[in-house]
C-alpha positions in Angstrom: -21.1 9.2 0.9 -21.5 6.6 -1.2 -21.4 2.7 -0.1 -17.6 2.3 -2.2 -16.7 5.1 0.6 -18.2 3.7 4.1 -16.9 0.6 2.5 -13.2 2.5 2.8 -14.3 4.2 6.1 -14.6 1.4 7.6 -10.9 -0.2 6.5 -9.3 2.8 8.2 -10.7 1.4 11.2 -9.3 -1.6 10.6 -5.7 -0.3 10.8 -5.6 -0.4 14.6 -7.4 -3.4 14.6 -4.8 -5.5 12.8 -2.1 -2.8 15.2 -3.6 -4.4 18.0 -4.3 -7.6 16.9 -0.4 -7.8 16.0 0.8 -5.9 19.5 -1.2 -8.8 21.3 0.0 -11.7 19.5 -3.3 -12.7 17.8 -1.7 -13.6 14.8 -4.9 -15.7 13.3 -7.1 -12.0 13.8 -4.7 -10.2 12.5 -4.7 -12.1 9.7 -8.1 -12.0 9.3 -8.7 -8.2 9.5 -6.2 -8.1 6.4 -7.9 -10.7 4.3 -11.0 -8.5 5.2 -9.6 -5.4 4.4 -8.1 -6.3 1.1 -12.0 -8.5 0.1 -13.3 -5.3 1.6 -10.8 -3.1 -1.7 -12.5 -5.0 -3.7 -15.4 -4.5 -3.0 -16.1 -1.1 -2.8 -13.9 -0.9 -5.6 -16.7 -3.7 -8.2 -20.0 -1.7 -6.1 -18.5 1.3 -7.3 -17.8 0.9 -10.9 -20.8 -1.3 -11.3 -23.0 1.0 -9.6 -22.4 4.0 -10.3 -21.1 5.4 -7.3 -17.6 7.1 -7.9 -17.0 10.0 -6.1 -14.2 12.1 -6.2 -14.1 12.1 -2.3 -13.3 8.3 -3.0 -10.6 9.1 -5.3 -8.5 10.0 -2.5 -10.1 7.8 0.5 -9.1 4.6 -1.2 -5.5 4.8 -2.4 -4.9 6.5 1.4 -6.7 3.8 3.6 -5.3 0.7 1.3 -1.0 2.8 1.8 -2.2 2.5 5.4 -3.2 -0.6 6.2 -0.4 -1.7 3.9 2.5 0.5 5.3 1.3 0.5 9.0 1.6 -3.2 9.1 5.1 -3.4 7.3 6.3 -1.1 10.4 4.3 -3.7 13.1 5.9 -6.5 11.2 9.3 -4.8 11.1 9.0 -4.0 14.8 7.8 -7.9 15.7 11.4 -9.0 13.9 9.1 -10.3 11.6 10.0 -8.4 8.4 13.7 -7.1 8.4 14.3 -3.3 9.3 16.1 -2.1 6.0 12.8 -3.1 3.8 10.4 -0.9 5.9 12.4 2.0 5.2 12.8 0.8 1.7 9.5 0.1 1.1 8.3 3.6 3.6 11.0 5.6 2.2 9.6 5.4 -1.0 6.2 5.8 -0.5 7.3 9.5 1.4 9.4 10.9 -1.8 6.3 10.0 -4.3 4.2 12.1 -1.7 6.7 14.9 -1.1 7.4 15.1 -5.2 3.7 15.3 -5.5 3.6 18.3 -3.4 6.2 20.4 -4.1 5.0 19.9 -7.6 2.2 21.5 -6.7 3.8 24.7 -5.0 5.7 25.0 -7.3 2.8 25.2 -9.4 2.7 22.3 -11.9 0.7 20.0 -10.3 0.9 15.9 -11.0 -1.2 13.8 -11.5 0.6 10.4 -10.2 -1.2 7.6 -11.2 -0.2 4.1 -11.1 2.2 2.3 -13.3 2.5 -1.4 -14.0 6.1 -1.2 -12.3 4.1 0.2 -8.7 0.9 -2.3 -9.0 3.1 -4.9 -9.7 5.2 -3.7 -6.2 2.3 -2.8 -4.3 0.2 -6.9 -5.6 4.3 -8.5 -4.4 4.0 -6.2 -1.1 0.5 -7.8 -0.6 1.4 -11.2 -0.8 4.5 -10.9 1.3 3.1 -9.2 3.7 -0.4 -12.2 3.3 2.4 -14.9 3.3 4.1 -13.7 7.0 0.9 -13.3 9.2 -0.5 -16.8 8.1 2.9 -18.5 8.5 2.2 -16.6 11.8 -1.3 -17.4 11.9 -1.6 -20.8 11.1 2.3 -21.2 13.0 3.9 -22.7 9.4 6.4 -21.9 7.3 6.1 -21.9 3.4 9.9 -22.7 2.7 12.2 -19.7 0.7 8.8 -17.8 -0.1 9.2 -15.3 2.2 12.5 -14.9 1.8 12.4 -14.8 -2.1 8.8 -12.2 -1.6 11.4 -9.5 1.1 14.3 -9.5 -2.3 11.6 -8.9 -4.6 10.0 -6.5 -3.2 12.8 -4.7 -2.4 13.7 -5.0 -6.1 10.7 -3.5 -6.6 10.0 -0.5 -4.6 13.4 0.5 -5.8 12.8 0.1 -9.9 9.6 2.0 -8.6 10.9 4.8 -6.8 13.1 5.1 -10.2 10.1 5.3 -13.1 8.6 7.5 -10.9 11.1 9.8 -10.1 12.1 9.6 -13.9 8.9 10.9 -14.5 8.2 13.4 -12.7 11.5 14.8 -13.1 10.3 14.4 -17.4 7.3 16.5 -16.2 8.9 19.5 -14.1 11.3 20.2 -17.4 8.5 20.1 -19.6 6.9 23.0 -17.3 4.4 20.4 -16.1 3.4 19.0 -19.2 1.7 14.9 -18.4 3.9 13.1 -19.5 
């Protein structure tokens, strides 16, 4: 158990904490937990790289913790009517389709490494920005003008583009009998 893995495990514990805060309508604590989780993600990555504490377990745990937190907060914000449900369905569906493609590839003995591509990284960054804006607006009882709506449509577009890009890579991989693109 490395220090970065321990930090990542703490991030898993932040998921129920942020959900509970949101359910209670405690938006400032929810915002703070989300920000602390983001900072902890940066810290565990820094420690892993700069102190040679990278591990195979960490390569799996870190993205799972990140995705679990982000998707959970997206779902909660939709349930509480702070994000449109159609956007959350789009975001979650993309993630489920990617996971299903990876699993199907493995079952068919053509495992694929789904390394993040640029459009996916941009999508995740803007998803984080959107959640941060919504939580900040709620926590500080303010608004950022049209920023939330702009981010909603940009995230939707990037989600569709990212899904299409991964689908293309996956189809190419499967058609080339398992060769990595």
